[in-house]
C-alpha positions in Angstrom: 74.1 91.8 118.3 73.2 89.4 115.5 75.8 87.3 113.7 75.6 85.6 110.3 78.2 83.4 108.5 77.7 82.9 104.8 74.1 84.2 105.2 73.2 81.8 108.0 72.6 82.9 111.6 75.3 81.6 114.0 76.3 82.0 117.6 79.9 80.7 117.7 83.2 80.5 115.8 85.4 77.4 115.2 88.6 77.4 117.2 90.8 76.8 114.2 89.5 79.8 112.2 92.4 81.7 110.7 90.8 85.0 111.5 91.4 84.2 115.2 94.9 82.7 114.8 96.4 85.1 112.2 94.0 87.9 111.6 93.8 86.4 108.2 91.2 88.4 106.4 89.7 91.9 105.9 86.7 93.9 107.0 84.6 97.0 106.5 82.2 98.7 108.9 79.1 100.5 107.6 76.0 102.2 108.7 72.8 100.4 107.8 69.5 102.3 107.7 66.2 100.4 107.1 68.1 97.4 105.7 70.2 99.5 103.3 73.9 99.9 103.6 75.0 103.5 103.2 77.6 103.9 100.5 77.2 100.2 99.7 79.0 100.3 96.4 82.1 101.7 98.0 82.0 99.1 100.8 81.6 96.2 98.3 84.4 97.6 96.1 86.7 97.9 99.2 86.0 94.2 100.0 86.6 93.1 96.4 89.9 95.0 96.2 91.0 93.6 99.6 90.1 90.0 98.7 92.0 90.3 95.4 95.1 91.6 97.2 94.9 89.0 100.0 94.1 86.1 97.6 90.8 85.5 99.3 88.1 83.7 97.3 84.9 85.1 98.9 81.3 84.9 97.7 80.1 88.5 98.4 76.7 87.5 97.1 76.0 86.3 100.6 76.0 89.9 101.8 72.6 90.8 100.1 71.4 87.4 101.1 72.1 88.2 104.7 70.5 91.6 104.4 67.3 89.8 103.5 67.2 88.6 107.1 67.5 92.2 108.2 64.9 94.1 106.2 64.3 96.9 108.7 67.7 96.9 110.3 69.1 100.2 111.5 72.5 100.5 113.2 76.1 99.4 112.5 77.1 96.5 110.2 80.5 95.0 110.3 81.4 92.7 107.4 84.3 90.4 108.0 86.0 88.2 105.4 87.9 85.3 107.1 90.0 82.8 105.2 88.2 80.3 107.3 89.2 77.1 109.0 92.7 75.8 108.2 95.5 73.5 109.3 98.2 74.8 111.7 100.8 76.9 109.8 100.7 79.8 107.4 100.0 77.9 104.1 96.7 78.9 102.5 93.8 76.5 102.8 92.0 75.5 99.6 88.4 76.3 100.6 86.6 79.6 99.9 86.7 82.3 102.5 83.8 82.9 104.9 81.7 86.0 104.9 80.6 87.1 108.4 78.1 89.9 109.1 77.8 91.4 112.6 74.8 93.6 113.1 74.6 96.0 116.1 71.2 97.7 116.3 71.1 101.4 117.3 69.4 104.6 116.1 71.0 106.2 113.0 70.4 109.9 112.4 71.7 112.0 109.5 75.3 112.9 109.8 76.1 116.2 111.5 79.4 117.8 112.4 80.9 116.8 115.8 83.3 119.1 117.7 86.3 117.5 119.4 89.7 118.3 120.9 92.7 116.6 119.5 96.5 116.4 119.4 99.4 114.3 118.0 100.0 110.9 119.5 103.4 109.8 120.6 103.2 106.2 119.3 104.1 106.0 115.6 103.2 103.8 112.7 105.8 101.9 110.6 105.7 101.3 106.9 103.4 98.5 105.7 104.2 95.8 103.2 103.5 97.5 99.8 100.9 94.9 98.8 98.9 95.6 101.9 98.9 99.4 102.0 95.4 100.8 102.3 93.7 97.5 103.0 91.6 97.2 106.2 93.0 93.9 107.3 91.9 92.1 110.5 95.3 93.0 112.0 94.4 96.1 114.0 96.9 95.8 116.9 98.5 99.1 116.0 95.1 100.9 116.3 94.5 99.1 119.6 97.7 100.5 121.1 97.0 104.0 119.6 93.5 104.0 121.1 95.0 103.1 124.4 97.3 106.1 124.4 94.4 108.4 123.2 92.1 107.1 126.0 94.8 107.8 128.6 95.1 111.3 127.3 91.3 111.8 127.1 91.3 112.2 123.3 88.5 111.0 121.1 90.7 111.1 118.0 94.2 112.2 117.3 96.8 112.5 114.5 99.1 109.6 114.0 102.6 110.0 112.5 104.9 107.4 110.9 108.4 106.8 111.9 109.7 109.6 109.6 107.4 112.2 111.2 104.8 112.3 108.4 101.1 112.5 109.2 99.3 109.3 108.2 95.7 109.5 109.6 93.7 109.3 112.8 93.3 106.3 115.0 90.2 105.0 113.3 89.7 107.8 110.7 91.3 109.6 107.8 92.1 113.2 108.2 91.8 116.4 106.2 93.9 119.5 107.1 93.7 123.1 105.9 97.2 124.4 105.7 97.7 128.0 104.5 94.0 128.0 103.3 94.6 124.8 101.2 92.9 121.5 102.0 95.3 118.6 102.2 94.9 114.9 103.0 97.9 112.5 103.4 98.6 110.5 100.3 98.8 107.1 102.2 101.5 105.7 100.0 103.3 103.6 102.7 100.7 102.9 105.4 97.2 103.8 106.5 93.7 102.8 105.4 92.0 103.9 102.2 88.8 105.0 103.9 85.3 104.9 102.4 84.4 108.4 103.7 87.7 109.8 102.6 87.1 108.6 99.0 83.5 110.0 99.1 84.7 113.4 100.3 87.5 113.6 97.7 85.0 112.8 95.0 82.5 115.5 96.2 85.3 118.0 96.5 86.3 117.4 92.9 82.7 117.7 91.8 82.3 121.0 93.6 85.6 122.3 92.2 87.2 122.4 95.7 91.0 121.9 95.5 92.4 119.3 97.8 96.0 118.1 97.6 96.9 114.4 98.3 100.5 114.5 99.3 103.0 113.7 102.1 102.4 116.0 105.1 105.3 116.5 107.5 104.6 117.2 111.2 106.4 120.5 110.9 103.6 121.8 108.7 101.2 121.7 111.7 102.6 125.2 112.4 100.5 126.3 109.4 97.4 124.5 110.5 94.1 126.4 110.1 91.5 123.7 110.3 91.3 119.9 110.8 88.7 117.2 110.7 88.6 113.4 110.9 86.2 111.2 108.9 85.1 107.6 108.5 82.1 105.6 107.4 80.4 106.0 110.8 81.2 109.7 111.2 81.3 112.0 108.2 83.1 114.8 110.0 84.7 115.2 113.5 85.8 118.8 113.6 88.8 119.7 115.7 88.2 123.1 117.4 91.1 122.7 119.9 94.4 121.2 118.7 97.3 120.9 121.2 95.6 123.6 123.2 95.3 126.0 120.3 92.0 127.1 118.7 91.3 126.1 115.1 88.9 127.5 112.5 86.0 125.1 112.9 83.7 127.3 110.7 85.7 126.3 107.6 85.0 122.6 108.3 81.3 123.3 108.9 81.0 125.3 105.7 82.7 122.4 103.8 80.3 119.9 105.4 77.3 121.9 104.2 78.7 122.5 100.7 79.5 118.8 100.3 76.1 117.8 101.7 77.6 115.2 104.0 74.4 114.8 105.8 73.1 113.0 102.7 74.5 109.5 102.0 73.2 106.7 99.7 
């Protein structure tokens, strides 16, 4: 792993950094191929939107400056915005936020569909402060606990409900369901993350004239489930072929993957 802070290589973090004490910041995780971030515009827009909502003053120009140090990099890139060093207490410090880049080298091949088994988790999500809905903040304790349950049950990904029995997303992914032959994705009005790949898929579906509803989806509607897949910026489509012990139509997901050309990202 290589780490950069404000475009300079570093190997440690200050003990009074607010990212450590309060999870005070946001992040995005992307694939990087030959020094180029896939869907870079979407990732930068996500960070800009999150910084505005969180009142973070971050110089995102340091991102391309850092990439100049990684001209042939291929792997995973995690970009973290921390409010930086501050005094004890919740009051906002006056300095600009710090932009951290963590590079994890690994081979990156074109996306291809992955088949997995899945189910519904027992742990639930609560509603998020409205101003924070959709933002990928550094506070991911909910996902840590959800992943712990999934690992115990031998699940790679799983559907997560809120406290009112509505489907929100996966553990680290968004989800698309085919209910009565209609594609649906939860609207994420009260919780969840506005994912990069979710936005890309919705745009491509619209361009191809493929109908997809964005609405609240109650757990009872799973009785009408035909197909299901999960998606995020590191995995375009994890197709569920077995859900709660029942077989699903994975061919419909594979056909959608091909039609949307999800193996091609820029």
